[in-house]
N, C-alpha and C positions, 0 to 999 in steps of 0.2 A: 363367593367366588366371582371375580369381575368377569364381564363378558370379554371375549377376545376382540382384537381390533378388526375392523372391516377387511375382508379379503379382496385382493385385486389380482386378476390374472395378468400374466405378461402378455403385452400386445405390441404389435409393430406398426409404425407410422412412417409415411413418406413425407408428410407435411410437418416441418419443425414446430410450427405454432400449435398444432394439435398434440404433438408429443409433449411440449411444455405444459399445455393444459392438463394432460394426463398426469405428468409428474407433480404438478401443483396440487391436483386432487388427492393423490396418494399422500403427499407430505402433509397437507392441511388436515386430512382425516386422521392420520397417525398422531400428529401433534395435539389435535383436539382430544383424542382418546387418552393420551398420557396426561394432559392437563386435567381432564375430568377425573381420572383415577387418582391423581395426586390430591385433588380436592377431597375426594372420598377418604383417602388415607389420612389427610390432615384432620378430617372430621371423625376419625376412628372407625370408619366403615370398611377399611381394607387392612388385613393383618399379615403377619409374616408367613402365614400358611399359603398366601396367594402370591403369584408371580405376575408382574405386569411388564409386558414387553411389546414394543412396536419398532419397526425398522425403517431405515432410510430408503427412499426410492433409488433406483439405478437407471443408468443409460448404458446400452450396449450396442455395439455395431460389429458386423463381420464384413471384412473387405476381401475381395478376391484378387485385387491387384493394387499396387501402389501408384497412384497417379494424382495429378492436380491440374485444375483448369488454368492456373496462372503460376508459373514457376517462380515468379518474383515474391510470392507470399511465403511467410515463414511459418504459418500455422494453418489449421483447418483441414489437414489430411493425415492419414495414417502412414507411418514410415514404410510398412511392408504388409503383405497380405496376412490376415489373421483376425482374431476376435479381441475387441478392446472394451473396457468397461470402467465406469466410475460411479460412485454414490454421489448424490446431490443433496443440498440443503438450501434453505432460505430463498425460495424462488421470489419472494417479495423484494429481495435485494438484487439477486442475480438473474432475473428473468431475461433482461435484454442481453446479458452476456451469454447465457445458455442458448438463446435463440440464434445469435450470430454464429456461435460455434457449430450448432447443428445445421444451420443454413449452408455453411461452407462444406461440411462433411457430405451432405446430400449433393451439393454442387460438384464436388470433386470425385465422389465415389458412386453416387446414384444407388445407395443402399438404404434399406429401411432402418429406422431407429427403434430399437426394442426398449420398452419401458416396463418396469415391474418393481417388485418389492425385494430389496436385498436381504442378506442375512446379517447385516450390520445393525445392531440395536441403536436406537437414539437414546443417549444418556438423559436422564430426567432433568439434569441441570440445564442442558441445552434446549430441551423441549419447553421449559418454562421461560426461556428468554433472558436477555441480559439486563432486563429491568427488575427481575424478580430476585428477592433475597430468600434463598431456599430455606435457610435455617429459621427465618423469622416466623414465630408463632408455633413452631414445633417443640414438643417436649424432648427432654434428653433421651427418653425411651424411644420416641419416634425417630430421632436422628440415628440412633443405633440400629433401629429396625429397617430404615430406609434402603440400605444396600441389599437387604435380603429380598426386597419386593421389587425395586426398580433397578434398571441398569444405570451404572454410574460411569463417568469417563474412564476409558481404558487407554493409558499412555502407550501401551504396546502397539496400538494401531494409529498413533498420532505422531508419526515421525516424518522426516523430510527425505526419505530414501529415494522417492521418485525424482524430486528436484535435484538431489545430489548425484543421481545417476547410479546409485548402488542397489536399486530395487531389482530383485530377481523373482519373477512370478514362478510359482510352483508348476510342475508339469500338468498341463491341461487347464491351468488357470488363465483367464483373459489377461492381456496386457493392460497397462494403465491408459486411460483416456485423457486424464487431466493430471496436473502436478500435485493436486491436493485432494485427499478424500474428504467426505462430508464431516467426520468428526474433527479432523485437523482444521477445517474451515471454521466450524462452530467454536472451537477453542479460541481461535484468534479473534473472532467476533466478540467473544466475552472479554478477552484481554484488551481489545481496543477501547471498549467502554470503560474498563478499569483504569487504563493508563491515560486516556485522552479526555475522558469526561463527556464524550458524546457517542451516540450509537453509530455503528458501522454504516447504517443506512444513509448517514449524512456525508460520508466521505465521497470525495469527487475523484474523477479519473486522472487529475493532474495534481500531484502532491509536491509541496515544497517543504523541506526540512530546514530548520534554522537552529542556532544554538544560543540565541540571545532574545530576551523579552522585548528589546527595543523594536525588533522587526514585527513582533506581534502587536505592539501598541500602535504602530503606524498602519498595519493591516486592518486593525479594528476601526481606527479612525476613518480610513478609506472606505471600508465596507459599509459603515453606518451612513456615510455620505451617499453611497450608491443606493441605499434603501430609502433615503429621504426624497420627498416629492420635489419636482421642479417644473417650472412653467416653460422652460426652454425646450422647444419641440425636438431638436436634434439630441440634446442631452437626455431627454426623457426616453427617446428611442434607444439610446445606448444603454441606459440603465434597465430598460425592460428586458434585456437579455438575461438578467439575473432574477431568480425567483425568491431567494431568501438568504439570510446570513445567520449561521448557527454558531453559538459559543458554548464553552463548557457548562455543564449543568442543563443541557438541552434548552438553552435560551434561544428561541427562534424569533428573528425579526423579519417579518414579511416585507417584500418590496412594495412600497407605497405608490410606485409608478405603474404597477401592474393594472391592466385594463379591468380585471375582475377583483380589484383590491377591496376588501371589506375592513373598515377601520378596526384595529385591534392592537392591544398592547403586546409586547413580547411575551411569549408563552411561559416564561419562568424568570425569576429574579436572577441577577448576576451571581455567579458562584462565589460563595464566601471564601472557600478554600480551593485553590486550583489543584488539579490532579498532577501526577508526576510529569506527564508530557502533554500539556493541553493542546487541543486541536480546534481550529477555527475553519469554517467552511463557507465559502462564497458559492452558493449553489446555482446551478443552471439545470434546465431539463435534461434528463437522461444522464445525469452525473457528469456533465461536461464542464463544470466549474472548477474551482481551485480550492484545495485544502492546504492550510499552513499549520505545521506542527512545530512547537518548541520542544526539541528533544533534549535540551540541556547539554551538558558537556560530557564527552567521552564516547569511546567506541562501544561500550556495553549497551548504553542507551540506543545508540545508532543501530546495533544489531537487533535489539529487542523490538523496536518499533517497526523496522523493515521486515522482520520475520512475520509480523502480524498484518501489516499493510499489504504484503505480497498476495495474500489470499483474495484480496479485492480485485486483483488483476488490473491495476491502473495502467494507463497508457504511458505515463512517464513520471519519474520523480527526480527532483533536483536538490542539491545541497547549496544553500546560500548561507554563508557564515563568515567568520573571521579567521585569519591565519597569521602566522609569523612570516614575514618576508625574509628570505635567506640571502638575497643579493643586495649589495650596498646601493646599487643603482635604483632599487625600488624605493618608493616613497609611501608614507602612511596614506591610506585611501586608495592606493592602486589596486587594480583588479588582477586576479589570477584565474585563468581559464584552464582547468586541468585537462591534459590530454594523456596522462599516465599517472600511476599511483605506486609509491614505494610503501608497501603495507607492513608497517612495523607494530601494528596494534595486536597482531597475532590472534585475534578473537575468532576469526573464521578459518584458521589454518587447516583444521581437519576437513572442513567442507570444501574450501577452495584453497588448496595449498599455495604458498607464496610463489612457487614457480609457474603457476597458471597466470598468463597475462590477462589483464582486464582492459579490453580495447576501448578506445574512444569511439563514440557513435556519431557518425557524420551528421545525421539529422539533428541531433541534440546540439552538437558543437556549432553548427551553422545557425541554428535558432538563437543560441546564446550570443554569438558574435553579432548577429543582426540586431538583437535587442540592445546590446551595448552601443552599437552604432546609432540606432534611432534615438535612444534616450540621451546620450551624451552629445550627439551632433557631430562626432568625429568618425572618420571612416578611413579605410585603407591603411597606409603607412602611419597615419597620425594616431591610430589606435595604440601603437607600440609605445606612445608616450606615457600611457597610464594603464595598459593591460598587457600582461605577459602570458603566453601559453607555454605550459611545460609540466613537469612532474611535480605532484604534490605528495609529500611524505606524511603519513598518518601514524601517530604514536598513541600509546595508552598512558604515557607519562606526562601529566600536566606540567611538570617541572623538568622537562627534558633538557633544557638549557643548563641545568645545574649538574648534570652528570659529570663524574670525574674523568671518564674516558673520552674527553672532548676531542682529542686528536683522531681517535678511531671513528667517532661519530661524524666529525666533519669530513673525513675521508669518504665515508659511505655516502653522505649527502652530496659531496662533490662528484663522486663516481656515477651516481644516479642522475646527475644534473637537476636535482630537486631545486625548485624555486620558492617553495612555501612549505610550512609545517602546520598541520592541524591535528584534530583528534577524532574526526568523524567521516571525512570525505572518502577515504579509502574503504572504510567499512560499508558505507552506503552504496558505493559503486560495486564493490565485490558482491554484496547481497543482491543488488540489481542484476548483475551478471548471473549469479546463482539461480535466481528466481525468474529470469527472462523478463525483467522489467527495465525498459530503457531508462538510462541514468545520465546525469551530468553534474558538473560542479563549477560554480563561480564563487570565488572567495574574495574577500577584501582584506588588504594588509592592515593590521591594527597595531603591530609592533615589529621591531627588528632586533631581537635580543642578541644576535650574533654581532650586531654593529652598534650596541650601546643604547638602543631606543627600546626601553622596557615598557610594558603595558602598566602604567601607573594611573591612579584615579583621575588626575587633572587632564592628562593627555588623552585618556580613554573617553572622557566625557565630551571633549571637543571633537574627537573623531566620530563618535556616535552621532552627534548632532549634525554633522556635515554629510555623512555618507549613507546612513541607513535608508533614508527615503529614496535616494537614487538607486541604491542597490536593490531594494525591494521592487521598485518600478521595473527594473531590468528583468527580475525574476518573473513578475506577473506578465510582462510583455512576451517573454520567452514562452510561457505556457499558452498564451494566446496564439502565437505563431505556430506552435506545435498542434494546437487544436484545429487550426486551419488546414493542416495536412490530414490525409486519411490515416486512420489507425494502422492500416496495412503498411504504410510507408514508415511509420515511426518504429514499429516492431521489427527491428533489424534481424536479418538472418545470421548476423554475428553472434546472436544470443542463443541460437539453436544448435544442438548437436546433430549427429547423423542418425540418431535413434530417439527421436522426440515424441512426446505425447501430441495428440492432434489438437487439443484445446490450447488457445493462446495463454 
């Protein structure tokens, strides 16, 4: 019979850092216990007569009044008096995030933070981490026995009801403190490794999604250049802001301009086969760098990746991709800055019904326009020569222009004042709205099918060669401009309802 995990009493803390240390101690002890017991199980020392369980830590607060020190902030406070609670996971990834949320709660409510062990078991798959292949080395009999001994993922408690606004706590049950419970977070951390080929720990707070490998190729070239040493003092200082560049397969290239740089080759060879949605990370301390993900084509991929990136609580995500221009006055290579979305992809209709408006966020829009101005050298009225602001229609049909009901389709596009058609932007914006992640879209016109300019190989190749580099530069500069703002200014109150969780 295995020993039970170490016991921890529920304690209260007024210092957020001390509370985080206590949470980390509980989490680390319970993970170590599960990993030790799993090794014993793999060695045949634990049988189905034994039951091995360890649970997630929790954070709980009780407020007597709803207040906040700064009414401009959109998070960091409870919506009304009451008790609120959440389970937590992976303090190695979320330590800074948890610390900031608790700091704001103490600032706003001046209440103690309760820390203890919840009743929610840690599934063994999550305890072993995203690098462990759980079936490797186990016999068929052990695989069949494992669910009898260890807790396995329970999809019944891995929903998005809190984020969707449909969660109803039972009578006497604390309200939610965060949008995601620990098991839901752990599931997404595993999925990010699977889909993107890099661990969640490498993801940065500023995420760019694209739908073409050309952008990735240019980003890789640029990032390797930033990691290379230089004798130019000013350039070296700029490059020192970045710590490393990470590619799929956990290939880490350390910045050779760093003051404490120790000569070393990249930590892994280049991935032989790319994952479904490869991610690349230009890292900065405290996650302030930029992640670029090639999500491929279509709203299904767009929903999948944003479902999982959302648990990381990024400060912003953008869509940089290509679109069909719907106006004859547009030219190939023109930019489209979305300020509204006609969502015909239908993939999020249950969670965010089509009659729910997806607002443009001023901070994101201003940063995008400023970046276009700085990169192109045009400003004011001159921007209208090659950039239009308007509604982007998002569809799930790659061959939408071939639909037989063309008159009905064109009427709808005309009535909505749509200026561009794509397959991802509306989905990414709607999931940003749903998960309270600031979002924006800057597209580049690559074809005009309604006006006889189809995306054919020769035309596409010329377009890609001319526009990709500039478009990516605009996206990267936009993220730099957003990083220069305080996170409190980026996280708009437009994204929060009247009955929100306290955590960002």
